[in-house]
C-alpha positions as CSV (number, residue, x, y, z in Angstrom):
1,X,-25.0,12.6,-48.0
2,X,-25.8,16.7,-48.3
3,X,-23.3,19.0,-48.0
4,X,-25.0,20.9,-45.0
5,X,-23.9,17.2,-43.2
6,X,-20.4,16.5,-44.9
7,X,-19.7,20.5,-43.6
8,X,-20.8,19.4,-40.0
9,X,-18.9,16.3,-39.8
10,X,-15.6,17.9,-41.8
11,X,-16.5,20.7,-38.8
12,X,-16.3,18.2,-36.0
13,X,-13.5,16.4,-37.0
14,X,-11.4,19.9,-36.8
15,X,-12.9,20.7,-33.8
16,X,-11.3,17.2,-32.9
17,X,-8.1,17.7,-33.4
18,X,-7.5,21.2,-32.5
19,X,-8.9,19.8,-28.6
20,X,-6.2,17.0,-29.5
21,X,-3.6,19.1,-30.3
22,X,-4.1,22.0,-27.5
23,X,-4.0,18.6,-25.1
24,X,-0.4,18.1,-26.2
25,X,0.6,21.7,-26.3
26,X,-0.9,21.7,-22.5
27,X,1.1,18.9,-21.7
28,X,4.3,19.7,-23.0
29,X,3.9,23.1,-20.6
30,X,3.0,20.4,-18.0
31,X,6.4,19.6,-18.7
32,X,8.6,22.6,-18.8
33,X,7.1,22.9,-15.5
34,X,8.1,20.1,-14.0
35,X,11.3,20.8,-15.1
36,X,11.6,24.2,-13.8
37,X,10.2,23.2,-9.8
38,X,12.3,20.0,-10.1
39,X,15.4,22.0,-10.6
40,X,14.2,24.9,-7.3
41,X,14.1,21.5,-5.6
42,X,10.1,21.4,-5.7
43,X,10.5,17.0,-6.4
44,X,6.1,16.8,-5.0
45,X,5.1,19.3,-7.3
46,X,7.3,18.6,-10.0
47,X,5.8,15.4,-10.0
48,X,2.1,16.4,-9.8
49,X,2.6,18.1,-13.2
50,X,4.7,14.9,-14.5
51,X,2.2,12.8,-14.0
52,X,-0.1,15.4,-15.4
53,X,2.0,15.5,-18.5
54,X,1.7,11.9,-19.3
55,X,-2.0,11.8,-18.7
56,X,-2.5,14.3,-21.6
57,X,0.1,12.5,-23.5
58,X,1.4,8.7,-22.5
59,X,3.9,9.1,-25.6
60,X,5.6,12.0,-23.6
61,X,8.9,10.5,-23.6
62,X,10.8,13.0,-22.2
63,X,8.1,13.2,-19.2
64,X,8.4,9.5,-18.4
65,X,12.4,10.2,-18.3
66,X,12.6,12.8,-16.3
67,X,10.1,11.3,-13.8
68,X,12.8,8.1,-13.8
69,X,15.2,10.8,-12.7
70,X,13.2,12.4,-9.9
71,X,12.8,8.4,-8.5
72,X,15.7,7.9,-8.7
73,X,16.8,11.0,-6.7
74,X,14.0,10.0,-4.2
75,X,15.5,7.0,-4.0
76,X,12.2,5.3,-5.5
77,X,13.8,3.1,-7.3
78,X,11.7,0.7,-8.8
79,X,9.3,3.3,-10.2
80,X,12.2,5.3,-11.9
81,X,13.0,1.6,-13.5
82,X,10.1,1.3,-14.6
83,X,10.0,5.6,-15.7
84,X,13.0,4.4,-17.8
85,X,11.6,1.4,-19.2
86,X,8.6,3.1,-21.0
87,X,11.0,6.3,-21.8
88,X,13.2,3.4,-23.9
89,X,9.8,1.5,-25.1
90,X,8.5,5.1,-26.9
91,X,12.2,6.2,-27.8
92,X,15.1,2.6,-28.2
93,X,17.4,5.2,-29.9
94,X,17.5,7.4,-26.6
95,X,21.2,6.2,-25.1
96,X,20.5,8.7,-22.1
97,X,17.5,6.6,-20.9
98,X,20.2,3.7,-21.4
99,X,23.0,5.1,-19.1
100,X,20.3,6.4,-16.3
101,X,18.7,3.0,-16.3
102,X,22.1,1.8,-15.6
103,X,22.4,4.2,-13.0
104,X,19.3,2.7,-11.3
105,X,20.4,-0.6,-11.3
106,X,24.0,0.0,-10.2
107,X,22.3,1.6,-7.6
108,X,20.7,-1.2,-6.3
109,X,23.7,-3.5,-7.2
110,X,22.5,-4.9,-10.1
111,X,25.9,-4.2,-11.7
112,X,25.6,-6.6,-14.7
113,X,22.7,-5.4,-15.4
114,X,24.0,-2.1,-15.4
115,X,26.7,-2.8,-17.7
116,X,24.5,-4.4,-20.1
117,X,22.8,-0.9,-20.6
118,X,26.3,0.7,-20.0
119,X,27.6,-1.1,-23.6
120,X,23.8,0.1,-25.0
121,X,24.1,3.9,-24.0
122,X,27.7,3.7,-25.9
123,X,26.6,2.0,-28.4
124,X,23.9,4.3,-29.4
125,X,27.4,7.0,-28.9
126,X,27.8,7.9,-25.4
127,X,31.6,8.1,-23.9
128,X,32.2,4.8,-22.1
129,X,34.8,6.5,-20.4
130,X,32.5,9.1,-18.4
131,X,29.7,6.9,-18.0
132,X,32.4,3.7,-16.4
133,X,33.6,6.6,-14.4
134,X,29.9,7.5,-13.0
135,X,28.7,3.8,-12.7
136,X,31.6,3.6,-10.5
137,X,30.9,6.5,-8.2
138,X,27.6,5.6,-7.9
139,X,29.3,1.4,-6.5
140,X,31.2,3.3,-4.6
141,X,28.9,4.9,-2.9
142,X,26.5,2.5,-2.1
């Protein structure tokens, strides 16, 4: 291989890497916009942004987590659980993901499974009393 070929291959690799980084930056921008829209109560628009963020970066943990919370708000519990499960798969040390999954399970009446997730969230550093109080509030409203 001559130097000209090496330079061309190197240029192609650099261009590919930069394009990939651009997609990741775009994914973060969609995630941020989705979060802002969710805070404004624009859930349908927010969902579209989370979907786009995940489409650009399938390992963007926070996008799954936030989309799961959105689905929970919309009472689409199975979709919420899918996203919390993916969040935990991507980051098994994220205590909040276990707690939010526990909330969704409690909303569905899956109290034993919810307790297991609360226990795991506590192992990872969250306060048991606060988590259990929140779960009890959820159970009293279902």
